[in-house]
Backbone as CSV, one residue per row, in Angstrom:
resi,resn,N_x,N_y,N_z,CA_x,CA_y,CA_z,C_x,C_y,C_z
1,ARG,88.707,-46.354,10.418,89.003,-46.618,11.817,90.346,-46.019,12.208
2,VAL,91.300,-46.093,11.295,92.616,-45.518,11.574,92.502,-44.010,11.807
3,LEU,91.736,-43.336,10.955,91.540,-41.899,11.113,90.839,-41.579,12.428
4,GLN,89.856,-42.387,12.793,89.143,-42.167,14.046,90.071,-42.321,15.240
5,GLN,90.921,-43.345,15.194,91.855,-43.580,16.291,92.887,-42.455,16.399
6,LYS,93.388,-42.021,15.248,94.374,-40.935,15.255,93.741,-39.643,15.738
7,SER,92.516,-39.380,15.313,91.815,-38.173,15.742,91.603,-38.174,17.251
8,ALA,91.209,-39.317,17.796,91.012,-39.423,19.245,92.318,-39.193,19.984
9,LEU,93.412,-39.720,19.451,94.723,-39.549,20.068,95.132,-38.073,20.078
10,LEU,94.894,-37.392,18.968,95.237,-35.964,18.881,94.440,-35.147,19.889
11,LYS,93.164,-35.471,20.070,92.323,-34.712,20.989,92.705,-34.964,22.445
12,GLN,93.170,-36.183,22.738,93.600,-36.478,24.101,94.922,-35.782,24.417
13,GLY,95.846,-35.839,23.447,97.124,-35.150,23.594,97.948,-35.609,24.777
14,GLN,97.914,-36.897,25.085,98.610,-37.413,26.262,99.711,-38.396,25.866
15,GLY,100.654,-38.616,26.782,101.711,-39.610,26.597,102.719,-39.208,25.541
16,ASN,103.395,-40.226,25.014,104.398,-39.994,23.969,103.662,-39.822,22.636
17,LEU,103.098,-38.630,22.449,102.187,-38.384,21.338,102.846,-38.594,19.984
18,LYS,104.038,-38.068,19.792,104.713,-38.161,18.495,104.944,-39.616,18.102
19,SER,105.405,-40.414,19.042,105.680,-41.825,18.772,104.401,-42.575,18.386
20,HIS,103.306,-42.297,19.101,102.036,-42.959,18.806,101.475,-42.523,17.452
21,LEU,101.632,-41.240,17.162,101.141,-40.728,15.879,101.888,-41.358,14.712
22,GLU,103.175,-41.597,14.891,103.963,-42.224,13.822,103.428,-43.611,13.493
23,LEU,102.964,-44.340,14.516,102.402,-45.675,14.290,101.111,-45.586,13.474
24,TRP,100.253,-44.619,13.817,99.013,-44.453,13.068,99.292,-43.943,11.671
25,ASN,100.311,-43.104,11.523,100.663,-42.582,10.191,101.122,-43.697,9.251
26,GLU,101.777,-44.718,9.815,102.187,-45.857,8.989,100.969,-46.541,8.377
27,GLN,99.894,-46.653,9.159,98.685,-47.292,8.640,97.934,-46.369,7.680
28,ILE,97.935,-45.070,7.983,97.318,-44.118,7.060,98.042,-44.159,5.720
29,LEU,99.357,-44.284,5.761,100.151,-44.377,4.531,99.796,-45.641,3.757
30,GLU,99.690,-46.759,4.464,99.400,-48.038,3.799,98.004,-48.036,3.170
31,TYR,96.986,-47.780,3.988,95.615,-47.851,3.490,95.271,-46.656,2.610
32,GLY,95.793,-45.487,2.987,95.520,-44.285,2.210,96.049,-44.382,0.791
33,SER,97.223,-44.986,0.631,97.814,-45.144,-0.703,96.942,-46.033,-1.582
34,GLN,96.389,-47.092,-0.985,95.501,-47.987,-1.738,94.230,-47.254,-2.170
35,ILE,93.680,-46.463,-1.258,92.456,-45.711,-1.564,92.712,-44.692,-2.667
36,ILE,93.823,-43.955,-2.554,94.161,-42.935,-3.543,94.329,-43.557,-4.923
37,ARG,95.051,-44.667,-5.005,95.271,-45.325,-6.289,93.954,-45.821,-6.881
38,SER,93.105,-46.418,-6.059,91.811,-46.920,-6.547,90.912,-45.780,-7.006
39,ARG,90.900,-44.699,-6.243,90.096,-43.536,-6.631,90.577,-42.958,-7.962
40,TRP,91.878,-42.881,-8.120,92.451,-42.327,-9.349,92.048,-43.169,-10.555
41,GLU,92.122,-44.498,-10.411,91.745,-45.386,-11.507,90.259,-45.248,-11.834
42,PHE,89.411,-45.171,-10.797,87.976,-45.030,-11.024,87.659,-43.679,-11.658
43,THR,88.327,-42.632,-11.184,88.102,-41.290,-11.732,88.417,-41.242,-13.220
44,ASN,89.485,-41.902,-13.626,89.855,-41.926,-15.040,88.772,-42.597,-15.879
45,LEU,88.225,-43.701,-15.374,87.151,-44.390,-16.085,85.906,-43.519,-16.190
46,LEU,85.526,-42.918,-15.068,84.325,-42.095,-15.034,84.495,-40.831,-15.868
47,ALA,85.681,-40.238,-15.820,85.933,-39.000,-16.571,85.765,-39.222,-18.070
48,GLU,86.223,-40.372,-18.542,86.109,-40.684,-19.969,84.648,-40.795,-20.388
49,LYS,83.833,-41.475,-19.576,82.410,-41.633,-19.893,81.680,-40.292,-19.799
50,ALA,81.937,-39.562,-18.720,81.233,-38.301,-18.492,81.584,-37.261,-19.550
51,LYS,82.817,-37.270,-20.003,83.261,-36.315,-21.025,82.454,-36.478,-22.308
52,GLU,82.251,-37.726,-22.726,81.517,-37.994,-23.955,80.044,-37.617,-23.808
53,ILE,79.464,-37.913,-22.643,78.060,-37.594,-22.409,77.852,-36.083,-22.376
54,TYR,78.751,-35.381,-21.691,78.619,-33.922,-21.618,78.772,-33.289,-23.001
55,LYS,79.640,-33.870,-23.812,79.811,-33.368,-25.177,78.505,-33.448,-25.943
56,ASN,77.771,-34.544,-25.760,76.477,-34.700,-26.429,75.449,-33.708,-25.894
57,ILE,75.442,-33.527,-24.567,74.474,-32.612,-23.955,74.704,-31.176,-24.417
58,SER,75.985,-30.795,-24.539,76.311,-29.417,-24.937,76.397,-29.248,-26.450
59,LEU,76.004,-30.294,-27.183,76.050,-30.282,-28.655,77.457,-29.983,-29.165
60,GLY,78.458,-30.503,-28.447,79.845,-30.369,-28.869,80.467,-29.012,-28.610
61,LYS,79.759,-28.133,-27.902,80.268,-26.780,-27.681,81.193,-26.673,-26.471
62,GLU,81.094,-27.616,-25.550,81.886,-27.546,-24.327,82.541,-28.893,-24.035
63,GLU,83.724,-28.823,-23.415,84.449,-30.043,-23.055,84.588,-30.119,-21.538
64,LEU,84.159,-31.235,-20.985,84.238,-31.467,-19.549,85.486,-32.283,-19.221
65,THR,86.274,-31.802,-18.280,87.405,-32.575,-17.763,87.228,-32.732,-16.259
66,MET,87.699,-33.856,-15.770,87.519,-34.203,-14.363,88.848,-34.721,-13.839
67,GLU,89.355,-34.103,-12.765,90.665,-34.471,-12.233,90.552,-34.837,-10.751
68,TYR,91.227,-35.893,-10.379,91.299,-36.287,-8.970,92.542,-35.650,-8.368
69,GLN,92.348,-34.806,-7.367,93.462,-34.115,-6.722,93.766,-34.813,-5.402
70,ALA,94.885,-35.523,-5.365,95.282,-36.293,-4.191,96.357,-35.545,-3.418
71,LEU,96.129,-35.356,-2.112,97.095,-34.685,-1.235,97.472,-33.307,-1.770
72,GLY,96.515,-32.656,-2.436,96.746,-31.322,-2.964,97.535,-31.284,-4.248
73,LYS,97.726,-32.447,-4.890,98.536,-32.507,-6.105,97.735,-33.115,-7.252
74,ASP,98.026,-32.642,-8.468,97.351,-33.161,-9.659,97.938,-34.482,-10.139
75,ASP,99.202,-34.725,-9.810,99.921,-35.928,-10.251,99.848,-36.972,-9.138
76,VAL,99.112,-38.064,-9.365,98.903,-39.052,-8.306,100.201,-39.780,-7.951
77,ASP,101.070,-40.037,-8.936,102.339,-40.711,-8.639,103.220,-39.842,-7.741
78,LYS,103.233,-38.554,-8.037,104.007,-37.626,-7.214,103.420,-37.536,-5.810
79,ALA,102.096,-37.529,-5.730,101.429,-37.454,-4.433,101.779,-38.668,-3.569
80,LEU,101.740,-39.862,-4.163,102.044,-41.077,-3.408,103.515,-41.127,-3.003
81,ALA,104.385,-40.630,-3.872,105.823,-40.619,-3.564,106.130,-39.683,-2.395
82,GLU,105.391,-38.594,-2.310,105.642,-37.595,-1.268,104.755,-37.783,-0.039
83,PHE,103.889,-38.789,-0.060,102.953,-39.042,1.038,103.660,-39.150,2.392
84,PRO,104.717,-39.972,2.528,105.389,-40.083,3.836,105.949,-38.747,4.321
85,GLN,106.538,-37.991,3.420,107.123,-36.700,3.784,106.045,-35.707,4.222
86,ILE,104.918,-35.712,3.516,103.824,-34.797,3.858,103.265,-35.127,5.237
87,LEU,103.111,-36.423,5.527,102.628,-36.843,6.843,103.554,-36.341,7.951
88,GLU,104.867,-36.466,7.731,105.846,-36.052,8.734,105.856,-34.538,8.917
89,GLU,105.780,-33.819,7.799,105.838,-32.357,7.866,104.616,-31.755,8.546
90,LYS,103.461,-32.380,8.372,102.225,-31.830,8.929,101.978,-32.260,10.376
91,MET,102.806,-33.154,10.917,102.570,-33.652,12.265,102.567,-32.547,13.320
92,PRO,103.542,-31.610,13.328,103.500,-30.542,14.336,102.213,-29.722,14.281
93,LEU,101.723,-29.440,13.077,100.487,-28.676,12.922,99.295,-29.475,13.442
94,GLU,99.285,-30.791,13.169,98.194,-31.639,13.642,98.180,-31.700,15.168
95,ILE,99.371,-31.771,15.767,99.462,-31.802,17.233,98.987,-30.477,17.819
96,GLU,99.399,-29.387,17.199,99.025,-28.056,17.690,97.517,-27.825,17.616
97,ARG,96.899,-28.196,16.501,95.484,-27.897,16.290,94.565,-29.085,16.584
98,LYS,95.177,-30.242,16.908,94.422,-31.443,17.259,93.459,-31.863,16.155
99,MET,93.953,-31.757,14.925,93.173,-32.134,13.736,94.053,-32.882,12.747
100,ILE,93.428,-33.745,11.936,94.162,-34.489,10.911,94.140,-33.685,9.616
101,TYR,95.312,-33.370,9.106,95.414,-32.536,7.905,95.864,-33.306,6.663
102,VAL,96.252,-34.567,6.831,96.777,-35.323,5.699,96.060,-36.663,5.572
103,GLY,95.612,-36.965,4.354,94.973,-38.248,4.099,93.988,-38.133,2.951
104,PRO,93.547,-39.259,2.420,92.620,-39.246,1.282,91.262,-38.645,1.619
105,HIS,90.943,-38.520,2.909,89.657,-37.921,3.292,89.609,-36.432,2.969
106,ARG,90.755,-35.837,2.666,90.797,-34.414,2.334,91.018,-34.186,0.832
107,ASP,90.987,-35.237,0.043,91.189,-35.115,-1.405,89.950,-34.504,-2.061
108,ASP,90.081,-34.145,-3.325,88.996,-33.448,-3.998,88.933,-33.832,-5.471
109,LEU,87.776,-33.567,-6.086,87.592,-33.716,-7.522,87.449,-32.322,-8.130
110,ILE,88.182,-32.074,-9.195,88.155,-30.781,-9.857,87.481,-30.931,-11.218
111,PHE,86.437,-30.140,-11.453,85.720,-30.177,-12.728,86.004,-28.894,-13.502
112,LYS,86.283,-29.061,-14.782,86.558,-27.905,-15.631,85.753,-28.001,-16.921
113,LEU,85.297,-26.847,-17.403,84.616,-26.745,-18.688,85.464,-25.863,-19.588
114,ASN,85.923,-26.451,-20.682,86.823,-25.740,-21.597,88.013,-25.137,-20.857
115,GLY,88.528,-25.895,-19.876,89.729,-25.483,-19.156,89.490,-24.563,-17.980
116,LYS,88.249,-24.123,-17.744,87.962,-23.213,-16.633,87.192,-23.937,-15.527
117,SER,87.422,-23.520,-14.299,86.779,-24.146,-13.153,85.262,-24.078,-13.260
118,ALA,84.614,-25.233,-13.223,83.146,-25.267,-13.283,82.552,-24.747,-11.984
119,ARG,83.279,-24.915,-10.891,82.793,-24.440,-9.597,82.721,-22.910,-9.565
120,LEU,83.720,-22.269,-10.173,83.795,-20.805,-10.137,83.031,-20.144,-11.274
121,TYR,83.083,-20.764,-12.459,82.553,-20.096,-13.647,81.356,-20.795,-14.286
122,GLY,81.029,-21.998,-13.831,79.925,-22.732,-14.448,78.567,-22.183,-14.044
123,SER,77.658,-22.070,-15.004,76.296,-21.634,-14.707,75.543,-22.771,-14.013
124,GLN,74.360,-22.469,-13.514,73.547,-23.496,-12.858,73.211,-24.619,-13.834
125,GLY,72.890,-24.238,-15.083,72.580,-25.246,-16.095,73.774,-26.120,-16.408
126,GLN,74.962,-25.523,-16.479,76.177,-26.287,-16.754,76.489,-27.241,-15.609
127,GLN,76.309,-26.781,-14.390,76.582,-27.644,-13.236,75.600,-28.810,-13.161
128,ARG,74.362,-28.558,-13.515,73.389,-29.655,-13.552,73.731,-30.647,-14.659
129,SER,74.255,-30.134,-15.763,74.675,-31.011,-16.857,75.846,-31.883,-16.429
130,ILE,76.738,-31.330,-15.608,77.867,-32.113,-15.094,77.372,-33.248,-14.217
131,VAL,76.440,-32.929,-13.320,75.879,-33.964,-12.439,75.202,-35.051,-13.263
132,LEU,74.432,-34.642,-14.257,73.752,-35.600,-15.135,74.763,-36.468,-15.869
133,SER,75.838,-35.870,-16.366,76.887,-36.617,-17.078,77.567,-37.619,-16.158
134,LEU,77.790,-37.226,-14.902,78.428,-38.127,-13.943,77.534,-39.322,-13.639
135,LYS,76.254,-39.050,-13.409,75.341,-40.147,-13.073,75.201,-41.133,-14.225
136,LEU,75.074,-40.624,-15.429,74.969,-41.517,-16.585,76.312,-42.186,-16.858
137,GLY,77.400,-41.473,-16.574,78.734,-42.062,-16.735,78.964,-43.223,-15.788
138,GLU,78.416,-43.113,-14.578,78.541,-44.207,-13.599,77.880,-45.481,-14.119
139,LEU,76.777,-45.319,-14.838,76.119,-46.487,-15.421,77.055,-47.199,-16.392
140,GLY,77.757,-46.403,-17.210,78.687,-46.974,-18.175,79.850,-47.681,-17.509
141,VAL,80.371,-47.093,-16.437,81.475,-47.714,-15.707,81.021,-49.023,-15.071
142,PHE,79.821,-49.001,-14.495,79.274,-50.208,-13.872,79.112,-51.321,-14.903
143,TYR,78.552,-50.965,-16.060,78.341,-51.961,-17.114,79.674,-52.510,-17.610
144,GLN,80.666,-51.653,-17.745,81.988,-52.071,-18.207,82.618,-53.074,-17.253
145,GLY,82.369,-52.887,-15.955,82.973,-53.776,-14.965,82.165,-55.025,-14.671
146,LYS,80.825,-54.912,-14.750,79.951,-56.020,-14.334,79.254,-56.726,-15.494
147,GLY,79.195,-56.087,-16.660,78.506,-56.696,-17.789,77.000,-56.566,-17.727
148,GLU,76.493,-55.766,-16.801,75.064,-55.498,-16.700,74.861,-54.125,-16.072
149,TYR,73.668,-53.571,-16.298,73.374,-52.246,-15.754,72.727,-52.371,-14.374
150,PRO,72.995,-51.411,-13.485,72.322,-51.421,-12.183,70.920,-50.850,-12.300
151,LEU,70.125,-51.021,-11.277,68.819,-50.367,-11.210,69.066,-48.884,-10.953
152,LEU,68.542,-48.032,-11.816,68.739,-46.585,-11.686,67.534,-45.962,-10.997
153,LEU,67.801,-45.236,-9.908,66.748,-44.548,-9.163,66.964,-43.045,-9.288
154,LEU,65.949,-42.315,-9.747,66.031,-40.870,-9.903,64.885,-40.236,-9.111
155,ASP,65.237,-39.408,-8.145,64.239,-38.814,-7.264,63.970,-37.362,-7.669
156,ASP,62.848,-37.132,-8.347,62.378,-35.796,-8.714,63.469,-34.962,-9.388
157,VAL,64.213,-35.580,-10.293,65.315,-34.879,-10.947,64.866,-34.122,-12.197
158,LEU,63.798,-34.549,-12.839,63.392,-33.954,-14.117,62.978,-32.495,-13.983
159,SER,62.402,-32.134,-12.848,61.945,-30.758,-12.659,63.112,-29.773,-12.604
160,GLU,64.330,-30.268,-12.375,65.499,-29.398,-12.287,66.190,-29.208,-13.631
161,LEU,65.699,-29.909,-14.672,66.356,-29.862,-15.979,65.500,-29.099,-16.984
162,ASP,66.184,-28.468,-17.946,65.432,-27.822,-19.022,64.952,-28.899,-20.002
163,ASN,64.178,-28.488,-20.988,63.540,-29.458,-21.899,64.553,-30.338,-22.618
164,PHE,65.644,-29.731,-23.113,66.629,-30.504,-23.864,67.291,-31.557,-22.991
165,ARG,67.747,-31.155,-21.801,68.415,-32.102,-20.899,67.442,-33.174,-20.411
166,ARG,66.202,-32.766,-20.186,65.193,-33.729,-19.744,64.954,-34.792,-20.814
167,GLU,64.813,-34.373,-22.058,64.583,-35.321,-23.153,65.798,-36.219,-23.351
168,TYR,66.984,-35.643,-23.209,68.209,-36.443,-23.359,68.259,-37.531,-22.289
169,LEU,67.948,-37.161,-21.059,67.960,-38.127,-19.965,66.932,-39.227,-20.191
170,LEU,65.729,-38.842,-20.562,64.663,-39.826,-20.755,64.963,-40.775,-21.912
171,ARG,65.530,-40.241,-22.999,65.903,-41.114,-24.122,66.985,-42.106,-23.705
172,THR,67.892,-41.642,-22.855,68.994,-42.502,-22.412,68.502,-43.615,-21.499
173,VAL,67.715,-43.256,-20.487,67.284,-44.254,-19.510,66.264,-45.218,-20.107
174,LYS,65.607,-44.804,-21.185,64.636,-45.696,-21.823,65.313,-46.934,-22.405
175,LYS,66.606,-46.825,-22.693,67.364,-47.947,-23.249,67.833,-48.920,-22.159
176,LEU,67.707,-48.507,-20.899,68.177,-49.339,-19.788,67.127,-50.380,-19.421
177,PRO,67.573,-51.493,-18.790,66.620,-52.539,-18.413,65.539,-52.044,-17.460
178,GLN,65.941,-51.205,-16.492,64.946,-50.757,-15.514,65.384,-49.451,-14.860
179,THR,64.472,-48.498,-14.815,64.707,-47.221,-14.154,63.444,-46.833,-13.401
180,ILE,63.613,-46.335,-12.196,62.493,-45.858,-11.393,62.678,-44.360,-11.165
181,ILE,61.671,-43.581,-11.559,61.724,-42.129,-11.415,60.541,-41.673,-10.571
182,THR,60.820,-40.882,-9.546,59.749,-40.306,-8.737,59.540,-38.851,-9.144
183,MET,58.263,-38.411,-9.126,57.924,-37.035,-9.490,56.661,-36.621,-8.754
184,THR,56.432,-35.310,-8.709,55.183,-34.815,-8.124,54.075,-34.762,-9.167
185,SER,54.468,-34.860,-10.460,53.480,-34.885,-11.548,53.948,-35.859,-12.619
186,ALA,53.028,-36.633,-13.171,53.384,-37.643,-14.172,53.396,-37.094,-15.586
187,GLU,53.095,-35.822,-15.749,52.936,-35.239,-17.075,54.174,-35.419,-17.951
188,MET,55.362,-35.208,-17.387,56.602,-35.293,-18.164,56.928,-36.724,-18.586
189,LEU,56.340,-37.708,-17.910,56.688,-39.104,-18.161,55.669,-39.844,-19.020
190,THR,54.588,-39.206,-19.341,53.485,-39.884,-20.025,53.925,-40.604,-21.296
191,ASP,54.777,-39.967,-22.088,55.181,-40.546,-23.380,56.425,-41.425,-23.278
192,HIS,56.943,-41.600,-22.076,58.206,-42.323,-21.937,58.114,-43.573,-21.047
193,ALA,57.272,-43.526,-20.045,57.250,-44.608,-19.054,56.438,-45.807,-19.540
194,SER,56.925,-47.002,-19.205,56.175,-48.218,-19.525,55.147,-48.518,-18.445
195,LEU,55.337,-47.927,-17.264,54.396,-48.127,-16.162,54.371,-46.868,-15.306
196,LEU,53.177,-46.337,-15.086,53.008,-45.152,-14.246,52.153,-45.509,-13.038
197,LEU,52.676,-45.215,-11.858,51.951,-45.467,-10.614,51.854,-44.183,-9.813
198,TYR,50.803,-44.062,-9.025,50.686,-42.906,-8.142,50.466,-43.400,-6.713
199,ILE,50.870,-42.554,-5.767,50.650,-42.856,-4.347,49.826,-41.717,-3.753
200,GLU,48.710,-42.049,-3.176,47.833,-41.038,-2.579,47.222,-41.600,-1.302
201,ASN,47.411,-40.872,-0.222,46.896,-41.297,1.088,47.350,-42.714,1.447
202,GLY,48.599,-43.001,1.102,49.163,-44.303,1.467,48.753,-45.454,0.574
203,ARG,48.024,-45.161,-0.507,47.584,-46.220,-1.420,48.245,-46.041,-2.774
204,ILE,48.585,-47.177,-3.414,49.237,-47.165,-4.719,48.225,-47.545,-5.800
205,GLY,48.225,-46.759,-6.871,47.320,-47.054,-7.981,48.032,-46.884,-9.302
206,ARG,47.454,-47.417,-10.343,48.043,-47.333,-11.687,47.355,-46.222,-12.475
207,ILE,48.191,-45.427,-13.174,47.654,-44.331,-13.976,47.319,-44.854,-15.375
């Protein structure tokens, strides 16, 4: 809501704009700092889980690292310390272009494989492995915090994976209390699913 209000103020560009923006920046600093810190803590938990899973998927040949980049900086403590200064420095640019340039909404996650950018150098298979590692890593983080696993829903994901990654995923989810997977063909699930259902012409049947 703070971002929405500040954005509306910038687009209107009326009254004592600088003074009003400073008031909204105080709230962006307060709430944004909490969001950045929470994201950083969650990223660290998820990165640890995903790293181990990716290591298994790549048979130990590749190492996945995941970094939360806050306010354009790799060091979250430094980013939070400089947050007020960055807000002040970017204000003239925000007024000129009527856009918000500072805040956690512009933060990013950086993925690297063996120290190189996965976005720039990762193959399609490697990028799919990263996504798979993140999703399975989220299960581990959830279990660590709640003491139970969530219901896992996978929508036609198996067709995008090669045989090795597909088998790894199926072996993993088979250990979970409950997983629902949708597909256009049940062939890949025949030896893994405890219950197979099909939907045809609006009717549900058991295979």
